[in-house]
Backbone bond lengths (Angstrom), bond angles and torsions (degrees), N, CA, C in turn:
res aa  C-N    CA-C-N  psi(-1)  N-CA   C-N-CA  omega(-1)  CA-C   N-CA-C  phi
1 M - - - 1.473 - - 1.520 110.12 -
2 M 1.307 118.06 134.91 1.462 122.41 -179.56 1.505 111.10 -64.50
3 F 1.367 115.77 139.09 1.460 121.28 176.25 1.535 107.88 -123.58
4 E 1.351 114.69 139.76 1.447 120.77 178.94 1.518 111.06 -135.75
5 L 1.305 115.25 138.07 1.483 122.38 164.39 1.517 106.55 -106.15
6 L 1.327 116.82 122.74 1.452 121.15 -170.21 1.527 111.11 -114.24
7 N 1.316 115.96 115.08 1.450 121.40 176.08 1.512 113.57 51.63
8 G 1.351 114.23 44.09 1.457 120.03 -176.20 1.479 115.57 -79.67
9 T 1.345 115.89 137.09 1.452 121.80 177.37 1.511 108.04 -131.84
10 V 1.357 115.25 130.59 1.430 120.57 174.50 1.559 108.83 -130.26
11 R 1.333 115.48 131.70 1.471 120.08 175.33 1.531 107.93 -123.14
12 L 1.318 115.80 136.68 1.467 122.43 174.04 1.491 106.10 -115.79
13 G 1.334 116.85 102.94 1.458 120.03 -175.26 1.512 109.32 65.12
14 E 1.326 116.43 -124.67 1.436 119.95 -179.18 1.548 112.38 -93.13
15 W 1.321 116.85 -3.75 1.468 121.87 179.96 1.502 111.17 -89.46
16 T 1.331 116.89 121.79 1.452 121.92 170.14 1.517 107.70 -85.31
17 V 1.337 116.94 107.93 1.460 121.60 -179.20 1.541 110.02 -67.06
18 F 1.321 114.70 -49.29 1.456 120.60 172.78 1.523 107.90 -155.05
19 N 1.329 113.91 154.53 1.454 119.06 -172.00 1.545 108.58 -137.73
20 G 1.340 116.85 119.74 1.451 120.74 178.60 1.543 113.33 65.41
21 L 1.349 115.58 35.31 1.491 119.92 -176.55 1.486 111.45 -79.18
22 N 1.325 115.96 137.78 1.473 120.96 175.90 1.530 107.40 -121.90
23 L 1.305 117.24 130.14 1.446 124.25 176.29 1.506 110.82 -134.50
24 T 1.295 117.51 126.59 1.506 122.04 176.54 1.501 107.96 -121.98
25 V 1.300 116.99 128.73 1.456 123.69 176.71 1.546 105.61 -124.07
26 E 1.320 116.30 120.24 1.456 121.00 -175.19 1.529 111.03 -72.48
27 D 1.314 115.40 164.15 1.453 123.83 -179.68 1.524 109.79 -53.60
28 G 1.331 119.56 117.86 1.418 124.77 178.10 1.492 116.80 74.99
29 E 1.325 116.54 6.34 1.491 120.05 179.10 1.519 110.61 -84.14
30 I 1.329 116.38 146.57 1.460 122.61 176.07 1.546 105.79 -112.08
31 V 1.350 115.17 117.28 1.439 121.23 -178.92 1.532 108.72 -115.66
32 S 1.309 115.98 130.86 1.474 122.09 174.38 1.515 110.52 -104.14
33 I 1.350 115.62 133.57 1.432 120.77 176.42 1.532 107.59 -108.36
34 L 1.323 116.43 119.70 1.459 122.27 -168.50 1.523 108.25 -107.38
35 G 1.321 116.41 123.31 1.470 121.22 179.15 1.507 111.63 -166.20
36 P 1.340 117.26 161.12 1.446 122.14 -176.74 1.538 111.42 -73.34
37 S 1.328 114.90 162.30 1.476 119.95 176.43 1.527 109.60 -59.21
38 G 1.333 116.06 137.95 1.444 120.92 177.00 1.521 115.85 90.71
39 C 1.335 118.09 2.58 1.467 118.88 -174.18 1.547 110.77 -87.17
40 G 1.317 118.92 -18.01 1.478 120.42 177.89 1.508 114.04 117.69
41 K 1.353 117.85 13.01 1.449 120.34 -177.36 1.547 112.03 -63.35
42 T 1.320 118.25 -41.64 1.458 120.39 178.88 1.533 111.35 -64.97
43 T 1.333 115.01 -40.52 1.459 118.23 177.26 1.488 111.92 -59.75
44 L 1.354 118.78 -40.02 1.441 122.35 176.51 1.534 111.04 -58.27
45 L 1.337 117.07 -45.99 1.429 120.04 -179.54 1.529 111.51 -64.05
46 R 1.293 115.72 -41.23 1.474 121.34 179.79 1.537 110.20 -63.91
47 A 1.316 118.15 -34.80 1.466 122.38 176.80 1.520 108.67 -68.76
48 C 1.331 116.97 -41.27 1.476 121.01 -179.31 1.561 109.23 -65.22
49 C 1.335 115.90 -35.96 1.465 121.77 -176.53 1.530 112.36 -78.84
50 G 1.364 117.01 -22.13 1.413 120.85 -174.88 1.519 115.09 98.58
51 L 1.320 114.98 4.93 1.481 120.97 -179.59 1.519 111.96 -82.93
52 E 1.350 115.03 -23.91 1.460 120.16 -179.04 1.525 110.54 -117.26
53 R 1.321 115.97 136.29 1.436 121.16 -174.21 1.551 111.14 -71.47
54 L 1.351 115.14 129.55 1.427 119.20 171.89 1.537 108.49 -86.18
55 E 1.338 115.87 124.75 1.430 117.51 176.70 1.538 111.50 -71.72
56 Q 1.319 114.43 -31.89 1.468 120.21 170.41 1.538 107.29 -152.21
57 G 1.348 115.04 157.30 1.441 119.52 178.65 1.501 112.34 112.71
58 N 1.312 115.50 176.68 1.448 122.35 -178.00 1.541 109.14 -141.82
59 R 1.346 114.18 164.31 1.445 123.05 170.07 1.561 107.29 -116.81
60 R 1.355 114.35 140.52 1.442 117.14 176.78 1.508 108.79 -131.48
61 L 1.335 114.39 132.83 1.456 123.25 175.68 1.541 109.10 -115.39
62 G 1.315 116.11 111.52 1.421 118.89 -171.67 1.515 109.92 66.48
63 N 1.334 116.52 -123.13 1.468 121.74 177.22 1.515 113.50 -98.34
64 N 1.351 116.14 4.22 1.469 117.58 -171.07 1.522 111.36 -112.00
65 L 1.348 115.56 131.15 1.445 120.81 170.54 1.542 108.39 -72.46
66 L 1.343 116.31 137.70 1.463 119.96 178.87 1.518 110.28 -93.03
67 P 1.321 116.60 150.87 1.458 119.32 176.09 1.508 111.51 -59.61
68 L 1.340 116.75 140.39 1.462 120.83 -178.67 1.524 111.94 -62.44
69 D 1.320 116.02 140.11 1.464 123.22 170.48 1.544 110.96 54.14
70 T 1.356 114.44 37.61 1.472 118.67 -179.12 1.515 109.80 -126.45
71 I 1.303 116.76 135.49 1.468 122.26 175.46 1.528 107.86 -81.45
72 V 1.320 116.33 130.02 1.467 121.09 178.50 1.526 109.64 -119.13
73 P 1.327 118.63 146.30 1.469 119.94 -175.55 1.524 115.09 -64.71
74 E 1.320 116.31 -17.46 1.506 120.17 -178.42 1.522 111.61 -73.53
75 I 1.357 116.60 -16.74 1.478 119.95 -177.76 1.516 107.50 -118.75
76 T 1.294 117.25 128.52 1.456 122.13 175.26 1.528 111.42 -126.29
77 M 1.298 116.50 155.01 1.465 121.98 -174.57 1.500 110.59 -127.38
78 L 1.331 116.15 131.63 1.476 121.97 176.38 1.517 107.37 -106.33
79 F 1.312 118.12 120.19 1.432 123.85 -171.47 1.524 111.89 -88.15
80 Q 1.315 116.36 164.54 1.473 123.11 -179.75 1.543 109.92 -58.27
81 Q 1.292 118.10 -45.15 1.439 123.57 174.86 1.512 108.90 -103.68
82 P 1.343 118.89 120.93 1.443 120.49 -176.12 1.522 112.86 -59.56
83 V 1.317 116.68 133.50 1.467 120.69 -178.77 1.536 105.76 -94.38
84 L 1.356 116.47 100.17 1.420 121.72 178.54 1.546 108.12 -121.69
85 Y 1.339 115.01 151.54 1.459 121.20 -177.03 1.528 108.52 -98.04
86 P 1.349 117.56 116.23 1.470 120.01 -172.04 1.533 115.06 -68.12
87 H 1.318 117.05 -19.62 1.479 120.29 -179.80 1.520 110.67 -84.65
88 L 1.364 117.45 -4.33 1.479 122.10 178.23 1.519 109.67 -112.67
89 N 1.353 115.74 147.57 1.469 117.82 175.88 1.538 109.56 -80.37
90 V 1.336 115.60 -178.47 1.458 121.34 -175.52 1.515 110.80 -59.02
91 A 1.315 117.02 -49.69 1.476 120.25 -178.56 1.533 111.06 -60.51
92 Q 1.313 117.63 -41.65 1.471 120.11 -178.96 1.504 111.91 -68.46
93 N 1.324 118.32 -34.45 1.441 122.37 175.23 1.534 110.76 -63.56
94 I 1.321 116.28 -46.65 1.477 119.83 178.29 1.537 111.03 -63.32
95 A 1.314 116.09 -40.85 1.479 121.02 -175.53 1.509 111.60 -61.46
96 L 1.315 118.97 -23.06 1.470 121.83 177.59 1.521 112.27 -58.33
97 G 1.342 117.71 -25.08 1.456 120.26 179.91 1.489 113.31 -69.36
98 A 1.302 118.82 -17.04 1.452 121.79 -176.00 1.504 114.32 -89.42
99 G 1.317 118.41 -10.89 1.467 121.06 -176.43 1.509 111.13 76.31
100 N 1.352 115.36 -160.72 1.470 119.52 -172.17 1.517 115.31 -107.43
101 T 1.323 117.74 4.78 1.482 120.04 -171.51 1.510 113.89 -101.91
102 V 1.359 118.63 -5.45 1.468 120.76 -178.39 1.523 108.96 -86.04
103 P 1.354 118.65 130.77 1.467 121.48 177.11 1.506 111.55 -57.27
104 K 1.319 118.47 147.59 1.462 123.63 -173.46 1.491 111.84 -56.28
105 K 1.322 118.60 -45.35 1.484 122.13 -176.66 1.525 108.99 -65.93
106 T 1.318 117.99 -44.36 1.462 120.50 177.54 1.515 111.87 -62.70
107 L 1.342 115.81 -40.48 1.470 118.93 -178.93 1.509 110.63 -64.09
108 S 1.334 116.86 -40.25 1.466 119.95 -179.97 1.558 110.74 -60.42
109 S 1.313 116.34 -40.19 1.460 119.64 178.60 1.519 109.72 -68.44
110 Q 1.323 119.17 -39.74 1.443 122.71 -178.91 1.536 108.63 -65.27
111 V 1.330 118.03 -41.61 1.467 121.31 179.67 1.528 109.64 -62.71
112 D 1.347 116.77 -44.40 1.467 120.70 179.97 1.522 109.83 -60.51
113 A 1.359 117.93 -40.36 1.449 120.92 -179.77 1.527 111.65 -66.69
114 V 1.323 116.55 -37.49 1.451 119.59 177.84 1.524 110.72 -68.71
115 L 1.328 117.55 -42.06 1.483 119.03 177.94 1.532 110.96 -59.73
116 N 1.340 115.21 -38.68 1.488 118.14 176.86 1.534 109.85 -65.04
117 T 1.317 116.28 -40.14 1.457 120.40 -178.41 1.468 112.73 -60.29
118 V 1.359 117.80 -44.04 1.471 122.12 -177.55 1.527 114.71 -91.71
119 G 1.332 114.06 10.08 1.506 117.99 175.67 1.504 114.90 73.68
120 L 1.363 116.90 31.50 1.425 120.10 179.13 1.541 112.76 -122.43
121 E 1.337 115.72 38.53 1.427 119.67 179.96 1.523 111.07 -56.97
122 G 1.340 118.42 134.76 1.427 122.34 177.56 1.503 114.10 85.30
123 F 1.301 118.20 2.65 1.444 122.97 -179.16 1.544 113.35 -88.94
124 N 1.371 116.86 3.64 1.473 121.60 -170.36 1.548 112.48 -48.64
125 H 1.345 116.80 -47.91 1.463 119.99 -172.53 1.530 114.44 -99.71
126 R 1.339 115.16 11.38 1.475 119.40 176.98 1.527 108.46 -71.84
127 G 1.318 114.71 143.73 1.460 121.66 169.49 1.481 111.00 -74.69
128 T 1.300 119.81 159.72 1.457 121.52 -178.72 1.530 112.42 -83.30
129 A 1.322 117.37 -20.21 1.469 120.07 -175.21 1.518 112.44 -61.58
130 G 1.339 117.23 -34.24 1.466 120.70 -174.41 1.539 113.03 -90.96
131 L 1.289 118.39 2.98 1.476 120.82 -177.59 1.528 111.38 -75.95
132 S 1.308 116.63 142.73 1.479 118.68 172.13 1.531 108.60 -74.08
133 G 1.353 115.08 172.00 1.476 117.93 -178.43 1.517 111.39 -60.78
134 G 1.317 116.25 -42.01 1.472 120.26 -179.92 1.488 113.18 -66.24
135 E 1.356 116.24 -39.53 1.483 119.70 177.50 1.481 111.68 -65.23
136 A 1.349 116.32 -43.11 1.479 119.93 178.60 1.523 112.11 -61.38
137 Q 1.324 116.70 -38.22 1.468 119.36 177.87 1.496 111.82 -69.69
138 R 1.321 117.22 -33.70 1.470 120.56 174.04 1.513 112.28 -62.23
139 V 1.339 115.58 -39.22 1.487 119.33 177.75 1.552 108.63 -62.95
140 A 1.339 115.39 -47.09 1.463 119.17 -177.51 1.544 110.13 -63.20
141 F 1.337 117.60 -37.48 1.452 122.73 178.33 1.543 109.86 -67.86
142 G 1.313 116.67 -42.55 1.464 120.03 175.81 1.518 113.65 -58.04
143 R 1.324 113.62 -43.86 1.481 119.16 176.65 1.542 111.36 -59.50
144 A 1.324 114.12 -43.18 1.479 118.36 178.94 1.530 111.90 -63.95
145 L 1.344 116.56 -40.78 1.472 120.01 177.38 1.512 111.28 -63.58
146 L 1.314 118.52 -35.18 1.477 120.97 178.24 1.512 113.40 -65.48
147 Q 1.336 117.59 -22.46 1.430 121.69 174.38 1.523 112.86 -71.77
148 E 1.302 118.72 -17.15 1.468 124.69 -178.35 1.529 110.50 54.46
149 P 1.347 116.53 54.79 1.457 117.89 -177.50 1.509 112.18 -75.15
150 K 1.312 116.57 161.84 1.464 123.37 172.92 1.519 109.39 -86.33
151 V 1.318 116.94 -32.02 1.478 123.81 -178.06 1.498 109.80 -132.36
152 M 1.360 114.99 133.79 1.472 118.12 174.36 1.527 109.75 -122.38
153 L 1.328 115.42 134.49 1.447 122.63 179.70 1.513 109.37 -110.88
154 L 1.324 115.92 124.08 1.467 122.03 -173.20 1.523 109.85 -114.65
155 D 1.319 115.96 114.92 1.468 122.34 -175.88 1.542 108.41 -103.68
156 E 1.354 114.67 86.18 1.459 120.19 -179.20 1.514 113.49 41.48
157 P 1.341 118.72 53.73 1.468 120.63 -169.34 1.535 113.41 -70.61
158 F 1.304 118.73 -9.76 1.450 120.08 -175.67 1.554 112.25 -109.35
159 A 1.306 115.32 12.27 1.442 120.62 -173.40 1.546 113.13 -64.80
160 S 1.336 117.45 -24.48 1.429 121.19 -173.96 1.551 114.43 -90.25
161 V 1.356 116.51 4.16 1.438 120.62 -179.27 1.505 111.19 -118.85
162 D 1.329 117.13 161.31 1.465 119.17 -178.24 1.514 112.25 -70.57
163 V 1.350 115.73 168.92 1.464 119.35 -170.80 1.512 113.96 -60.52
164 E 1.334 116.79 -42.47 1.482 119.81 -178.35 1.504 110.19 -62.87
165 R 1.359 117.71 -48.26 1.463 119.51 179.70 1.533 110.45 -66.89
166 R 1.310 117.26 -32.92 1.453 120.95 -179.38 1.522 111.19 -60.01
167 M 1.368 115.56 -44.43 1.462 119.05 -179.16 1.529 110.41 -68.69
168 A 1.345 116.67 -35.88 1.469 120.08 177.43 1.546 110.52 -64.64
169 L 1.316 116.68 -41.96 1.454 121.35 179.42 1.546 110.81 -66.73
170 A 1.344 114.85 -39.33 1.476 118.46 177.82 1.515 110.99 -63.42
171 T 1.336 116.54 -40.76 1.449 119.10 178.66 1.528 112.55 -65.54
172 M 1.335 115.00 -43.28 1.478 119.24 177.32 1.505 112.02 -61.60
173 T 1.331 115.40 -43.59 1.459 120.38 -177.67 1.524 110.35 -64.24
174 R 1.334 116.82 -44.30 1.470 119.77 178.30 1.500 110.92 -58.76
175 T 1.355 118.45 -43.64 1.451 122.97 -178.16 1.535 110.21 -56.91
176 H 1.333 117.72 -49.63 1.468 121.39 -176.34 1.515 112.53 -71.86
177 L 1.311 117.35 -35.41 1.462 119.92 177.91 1.520 110.18 -66.10
178 K 1.332 117.77 -42.69 1.448 120.73 -179.83 1.530 110.81 -68.36
179 E 1.303 117.06 -40.80 1.489 120.26 179.25 1.535 109.79 -58.40
180 R 1.311 117.72 -38.85 1.475 121.81 -176.92 1.532 112.39 -92.88
181 K 1.353 116.38 -2.99 1.466 121.27 179.88 1.532 111.51 56.53
182 I 1.293 115.66 43.15 1.478 122.64 178.70 1.540 109.17 -86.18
183 T 1.279 117.63 119.34 1.448 122.63 175.88 1.531 108.83 -65.61
184 T 1.332 116.59 132.11 1.487 118.34 -169.40 1.498 111.77 -136.38
185 V 1.324 115.93 137.86 1.492 122.55 167.69 1.500 106.36 -117.31
186 H 1.348 115.22 124.38 1.470 122.91 -177.81 1.533 107.17 -121.37
187 V 1.314 115.89 133.34 1.486 118.69 175.86 1.510 108.84 -116.78
188 T 1.329 114.90 144.67 1.470 120.43 -176.98 1.539 109.23 -165.75
189 H 1.342 114.91 162.55 1.472 119.77 167.44 1.516 111.91 -105.39
190 D 1.380 115.14 1.55 1.462 121.38 -176.16 1.512 110.18 -99.28
191 R 1.342 116.43 108.21 1.451 119.34 -176.78 1.517 114.16 -65.32
192 E 1.352 118.44 -34.91 1.458 120.34 179.60 1.513 110.12 -69.39
193 E 1.320 117.25 -39.55 1.470 120.36 175.82 1.524 110.57 -59.98
194 A 1.329 118.25 -42.17 1.443 122.04 178.91 1.514 110.46 -66.20
195 R 1.329 119.41 -38.41 1.436 122.85 179.62 1.545 111.12 -64.31
196 V 1.325 116.28 -41.50 1.476 121.08 -178.61 1.542 110.79 -68.40
197 L 1.332 116.11 -41.07 1.464 121.09 -170.74 1.526 115.06 -84.10
198 S 1.334 117.00 -36.93 1.455 119.39 -161.51 1.505 114.80 -104.16
199 D 1.348 114.87 163.51 1.457 122.34 169.90 1.540 109.92 -88.13
200 R 1.338 117.09 -27.78 1.449 121.43 -174.24 1.502 110.05 -148.23
201 I 1.338 118.22 138.16 1.442 123.15 178.76 1.524 109.49 -113.66
202 I 1.339 114.50 133.81 1.458 120.70 176.14 1.513 108.60 -120.00
203 E 1.304 116.91 129.00 1.484 121.86 174.93 1.514 107.87 -74.12
204 W 1.356 116.01 135.75 1.460 119.59 -179.60 1.517 112.60 -54.41
205 N 1.321 118.04 -48.03 1.469 120.50 -178.59 1.509 114.39 -61.06
206 D 1.349 115.55 -32.62 1.460 119.76 173.84 1.500 111.71 -68.18
207 L 1.349 116.13 -36.12 1.471 121.11 -177.44 1.534 110.10 -71.16
208 V 1.266 119.11 -47.38 1.469 120.98 -176.37 1.517 112.50 -79.66
209 G 1.356 114.93 -23.61 1.454 118.14 175.92 1.521 115.83 71.24
210 Q 1.331 115.11 13.35 1.464 117.97 177.41 1.520 107.09 -162.10
211 A 1.331 115.73 154.48 1.443 121.46 179.88 1.509 109.44 -76.46
212 K 1.360 115.04 150.17 1.438 119.31 173.55 1.505 110.90 -65.57
213 E 1.305 116.93 142.44 1.445 120.94 -178.52 1.511 110.97 -63.79
214 D 1.324 115.49 134.64 1.472 119.88 -178.92 1.522 110.85 -63.67
215 G 1.315 116.77 140.89 1.444 120.19 173.49 1.538 114.04 86.36
216 N 1.332 118.16 -0.64 1.447 118.90 177.63 1.510 109.95 -105.61
217 D 1.302 115.52 137.33 1.469 119.91 178.08 1.530 108.84 -92.30
218 G 1.318 115.41 146.66 1.477 118.50 179.36 1.503 111.60 -126.61
219 E 1.321 113.97 -160.53 1.437 121.67 177.11 1.508 107.61 -115.10
220 E 1.305 113.78 159.60 1.489 115.80 175.98 1.517 107.79 -80.12
C-alpha cells in the first residue's frame, strides 16, 4: 500500500529537523534514505510511525489520511536496537506481534512459520540474553512480520552486527519484504546496505532540500 508524508514539519526545541518535507513510497517499494548520523533520519521515521509530533503536515496510507500523532497497526517500526522482553523466550517475543485474538494452536503454528522464515528454527524456547545481535534482530523482524503490516520502517536495524552478517541480513530482509509486498522506508548511513536492501536510494540532503543548521545537534 502506498505511503506518503505530506508537507511534514518537525521541530525539536529550536532545531527544525525538516520543514515541508514530502516523501512518497509506492505500494511494495523499498526506499532507503541515506544520511550521516545526527541528521534526523530517526526523527523522520518516528514521525511516519506516529511516535513524533508533526508540527504541520499529514500522513497518508493508500487513499486515507491517518490521524495525527497516532500509532496505527498498519505501520510498524524496527529499531536500531531490537526491543525484546528478557522475561519471555524467543517464541513468546515473536508471538507478541499477533495480538490477543489468535487462538493458541494457530498462534503456535504461525510462530513456527516465522521462525523458519527468519532462519531461527528450533529457537522457540531460547532465552533472549544469549542471542547474538543478528539473532536478536531476526526475532524482532519476525515479530514485525507476524503483525502483517502494510508499511515497515527500518531504523538502521543491522548496525549492531558485522559487515558480512549485515549484508546477509539485508538480503534476507529484502526477500521477505518483497514476497509480502510490504511498503518500506529504511534509513542508514551505509550505502552498500542501502544498495542491497532497497529499490531506490534517496540522499537525506536531497530529501530535506536544505542543510542542517550549524551548531544544532540532532538524532540519528
